[in-house]
Residue, then its C-alpha position, 0 to 999 in steps of 0.5 A: f732163068a734161061s741159059e745164054r745159049l737159049i737167049k741168043i736163039f730167041n733173039a736171033i729168031g726175033v720173037p716179039e717181047n709180049e708174044e707167048i712162047q711154047h717150046s720144049m727147050l724153054t719148058r725144060a729151062i724153066e723146070k730146071a730153074q724152079m728145081k734149082i731155086e727150090s733146092n736152094n730155099y730148102g738148103i736155107r730152111e734146113n740150115l735155119l732149122k739146124y741153127d734153131e736146134v742149137n738155140n733150143e738145146q740151150r733153151e731146154v737146159i736153162y729153162e729146166e733150171r729156171n723151173k726148179v726155182l719157180e717150183g720152190d725147190n731147195m736150191r742150197d745144194t745148187i748154191l754150194r755147187m756154184i761156190n765150189d765151181v767158182i773156187e776151182r775156176s779162180v784157182n785154175m785161172a791164177i795158178s798153173d799146175e806146173v808152178p810150185s807153191s813158192e811161185w804161186n801168184i796169190t795176189e792174182l788169186h785174191e783179185i779174182l776170188l775175193p770180190i766174189i767170196p770174201l774169204t780171209p786173204a791167204d799169204y805165202s806162209t799158209v800155202d807153202n809146200m801145199k799142192k794145188d788140189e789141197l789149196i782148192h780143198k782148203l778154200k772150199e772148206e772155208a767158203v762153206k763155213l763162211y756161207e753157213a755163218k751167213e745162213a745163221e744170220f737169218p732168224d728163219a731158215e726159210k728166209i735164206r732159202e727164199l732169198e737163194r731162189v730170188v737171187l738165182l732167178k734174177a741172175i738167170d733171167n738177166k744173163w739169158m736175155n743178154h745171151i739171146d741177143d748175143m746169139e742173134q748177132l753171132r748168127q748174122g755174121i757167121g756166114l762170113q766163115a765160109l770165106g775162110q773155107r769153114d763150115p758156118l754151122v760148125e763154127y756157130k755150134m762151137a761159138a754158141y757152146d763157148m758163149f753158153d758156158e760163159m753165161t753159166v759162169g756169169i750166173a754162178e758168179d753173180t749169184v754167189r757174190i750177192l748171197y755172200h754180200v747180202k746184209v741182214e737187217q734186224k728190226v729193233e723193237r722198243e718196249s712201250v713205256a706205260k703212261v702214268t694215268g693216276t697216283n696212289k694218293d687219296d684225292s677224295t679230299v678237295k684241296k683249298p686254293i692257297r691265297i698268296e697276297a702281294k707285299v705292299y711297300p710304304n710308297d705304294p697306293c693303299p689297298c683300301g682305295s683311299g688314294k693315299k700312300y700306304k705309309q700315310c694310311h693303313g701303313r701307320k702304326g696301329m692301323t690294319l686292313 
């Protein structure tokens, strides 16, 4: 901790290595070293707290939404807002404000939007002379009608509300866990920004905001995609067929068994047991059994 000048002085004096040294110069040098180390550690702890503040702010936002789901709130308005956000973001990604409707890239819009919301594909004839805001409004109306049709497939309205909560909660948990891992990796490498004369904390806040925004977009897209593509299975109940346990006939009279005698041919042994053929015994004319 001492300066090079102080080290040279003690080496010139020839102080033994294990001998106790008491000198005002050495005491001041040690005190300055301690203050420097404590100041450095304080700066490190202060930066860590500032990094943690960014994570805590994001955690409060995401857990507020998560608690709404766990408390059983009606999430229909949230789902509809997500649908509108998905449509606006998809249109803005595929269509520029300066491009006229005749030059819109409808194919790119379909590739972005239709895998999430299965709307009827549009063509250039339906969007001709249409403004971008009008297209967004038209797609929102169609998406809401399509979602209402999906709701009608459920015999009980509470079933779709419960499904919304389950799907949204799963999407939040999956995206949030991945986001935590990404934030930890960002913190480990953000110190390199100082080499480019940039404040690592400022760069961390900016990158964290972009990552959080990307996470919320992923939550909305996953939730909307699953809800639009869910299949409702109807239970097919068959009517039980009554078994016949009796008849309307009167069974009070006991039926006698019908005796069926086998036909005896001429060359067969005679049924009387004589050992002769039937034609030579009781089969002759005038003979009966």
